[in-house]
N, C-alpha and C positions, 0 to 999 in steps of 0.2 A: 275480297280481292289478300287483306293481310291473313286469311286464311291458309287460303291457297299457297301463300306463301311459306309459311308455318308445315302445311304439309309435306312441301315440299321435299325444305330441312329435313323433317325428320325424316322421309324417304331416303332422304339421300345417308341420314347419319345411319341406317339400320342397314343399306345397303356395306355401307363403308363396314359395318360394322361385320357385319355377314362375309367378305368377302379376305377381311384381317383374321379369320380362323383358317388354321391349316391343320390335314391331317396327321396322325402320327408318326406318319412317317416323314412329316415336310417335304408332300408332294401336295400343289395344288388343283382342283379335279375340274372339269366342265363348268359346275356349280359359279365356284373360285372367279374364273375367268371371267364368264360372262357377269357375274355383280361388277367385276373389275368394268367390263366396257362400259357397262349402264353409268358407276359411278363416274367416269370418265364425262365421257357424255352429257350426263346432267350437272357435273360441276358445270363442264362448259358451254351447255345452254345459260344456268345461271347466271354465268356471269358476265353473258351479250344478252340476256333479257336487261340485266342491269344497266350494265354501259349501255344501252340502246333509254332507256328509262331515266339516269343520267340527260343523257343528247335532251329527248325531248324534255323533261323540264327546265334544262335552258333555253332551248328555240322557244317554249309557250313566252320562259321569263322575259324574253330579248322582244319578242312581240310584242308585249303588252306597255311593254315600256318606251316600245318606239311610235306604239300607235296613240297614247299617251302625251309622250313628248316626241316632237319630230324635233328634234336639238338643233338640227345644221338650222332650219325656218325661222328658228325661233329670235334670234339676232340679226337677220336677213332681208325678212321680208319688208313689208310697211307697218305701219298698227294696227290693223285691220282688228276688230270687236275678236275675233278668235284666236288670234295670236297674241292679243293681250292679256288673255283669261290662262289660256297657256302658261305666256310669259308667269304669270303671277301662279301658276302650282308651281314653278319649276323650283320657284324663289320661297317658296314654301317651304317643298321639300327638302332644297338645301340649307333652308333653318331650319330644317327640323333631323339635322344629320347630329347625331347624341357627341361626335367629335368632327371637325375640318382641320385641315390643315393649314399654319402659319406662315409658314415659307415651302410654298407649289415650285419644282422644276419641271424644266418639259427638256428630254435628248431630243431631236428632230435627226433625222435622215442627211444625208450630203444633199439631196436631191431638192428638198422644200424649200418651195419659196422664201426668205427668212421675213422678208414686211408684212408675204399673207398670214402668217406663220404667230409671228410676236401680237401683230393684230387683235385676233383669235384671240389667242389666250389670255391675252390682257382681259380685252372685252367677257372674258367667262371667269376671269378669276373676280375682276372686278361687280358683276353678277353673285355670284357665292361668296363672296365678300372676305374673300383672298388678299390680307395683304403685302406678300413680298411674292415673285413670281421669278425664276433664274431660266433663262434662256441657251438651252446649249448646243455651239454644233462646234466642232470638231477644227475644221480651216479656216476658222476667222471670218464666216460670211456674213456674218452680226455685224461684227464693227463695221466693216467697207460701206455697210447699209445703213449706219449709224442716223445720219440724217433725213433718208430717204424713210426711216424708223421713225424718227420723231414727228417726221411731218404726217402720215399716215395717223401718228397717234392724235394728233391733235384736230385731226377732221374728221379722223371715223364715224360714224351714223352708229356704227356696231357697239360703240363703246357708249354714245350716249343713250342707246335705249337698255345699255345692261344700267346704267345711272339712271334709271329712270326720267330721261332728258335732263340729265343735269349735267356741267360739264365736270366731267373726271378728272382730280388732282394725282398727277403724274410726276412721279424722277424717276428718270431712265439714267444711266448707267453703263458707263463700259470704262475700265478701270478710273481713270482722277476726271474723266470728261463725265458732263452733269449735264444734262437738260430737263427743265420743268415748264411743266407740258398743262397748260389748261388751269396755269398762277400767273399774276403779273409775278414778274420775276425780281421787284425790285419792293415786292410785300413781302417776298416770303423768308420767314421768320427762322430760326435756328433746331424749332423743333420738327422731326422727321415727322412726328405721327400725323402733321396735318396733313398728309397726305395717302388720296382713298389707296394707291398701291404703287409699289418701289419695284424696280423693270431693272435687273440686272443683266447686260448683254455676256456672255464667256466663250473659250475657246480653250481650246489647250493652254494657251500661255496662262489661263489660269490652276492650269495643276502645277506636273513639277517647275516647271519654269519659273511661276512665283516662290516655290520654293528653293530656288537659284538665288531669286533678287531677294529674297528677305534674307537668306545668308550673308548677302555682298554686304548690304545697307550693313546687318549688325556688325559684319565687320570694321566696315566706315564707322559707325556708332562709339568702338570699342579701341580706336586707331586718334580720333579727335577724343576721349574722354568722357565723350557725352553718354556710356551703357557700359558699365562695369558686369564684366563676367561673370559673375557671382551671382546676378540677375536675370541671367539668360538659364529661363528656365522652363517646360512645357508648358505651363501660364501663362508667360511672356510670350511664345510662339501661339500659342491660343489665340492670344490675343492683338494681333496682329492678321492672322488670320483672318480672323470674325470679319462678318457681316456688315460693311460703312455703315448702314443703318444702322446696326445693333440686332438685327434677327439673328435666329439661330441654324441651326446646318437645316438643310430641307429635310419634312418632314415626311414629303411624297414627291417622288419623282415619275416621273412619267418618260418611260423608255421608248417615242417614238419611230421605228423603224424594225426592217424585215427582219433584221437578225437581233438575236440576243445577244448584244454587246455592248457597255460603256466605254465608248473607245476612248481615255482619257481624259473623261472627269477626275478632277480635286480626287481623292481617294478617301481624303482625312472631311468631301460633306458624307461618305454617304452613311455614317456611322453609326445613327439613328433613324435611317430610311425608311421608307415604303415603295422595295420599286414593281412600278407598273408596267409590262410587259407588251404591247399592242400593234401589231404591223400595220405600218403607215399607210400600205393600202386596202387599208379596210373603210370605216367609213365616213372616215373625215377626222380631222385636228377635235371638232366641236364635238363628236361624240365620244372619240376618247378620253377628254379633261371630264365628261358626263358620266363616263364608265369609270374611272379611276377615281373621282372626289365619292362615287356612291357605291364603291367596293371598300375605300380609305374609309368611309365612316362606318361602313360595320363590322371592322374588322375588331379583334382583341390586341392594344397593342401590353404587351405583357415584357417587356423588356430586357429577355432574357429568362425570365422566373419559370 
């Protein structure tokens, strides 16, 4: 196969060289025109063959992955022997990744059901041992469903399976509202690392409106004398905008929507993020998380170098 490609390339080069020659009068004969036509046909054929080859490779890769791990069923089905074996293999695959995000964020389409989406993402983050999850919907539908989300997370069998049968300790946040799940509230210590996962629910109010609120709050502190103007710098603002549990900006953002658009997501949260776009009408949120996490684990982050 390699020799065939080499021969084809050499043929194209020879024809291109022949077609580039002109007679003394500067006019091109029938032979040169024929060579031009053949070069064009060959180059287009090579491009088409290469495109088909890459598409076939991607199809085979995805088919093999799906045959090995039907991720949509691993946390939903009963714990049969087959499912347990596949789940163990998937955990090994996650652990073998050279890098995993510390902070995973998902931007959901407006039509996505909030309670089911947060449960699915939480379960997969618990299985992959991703300690921080942020779920974003522009219209604030997550905030309106806070109580339903908290109840679902506390009773979810998927999350229980993801945590190997142990109750996952979850810290659910929406602004100043906090719900501790899977842990006795009276026994919660100040150390945030006790939790398996921290989940933040965001909307457009966490974007530029939060900057306006921060500016007003700093002005109020200056007026009452608790904050000096000279102390207001980029480090002070960055500290005020930091994740309440101390996590960094999202390492990996899953844009789960048909449109390639980040709708009013806090722009300062995008500075170090890898963004994966997967259409929401694809194979489901489970498969989208799986593909995004594996893709992130295989990239080389060069930080602009």
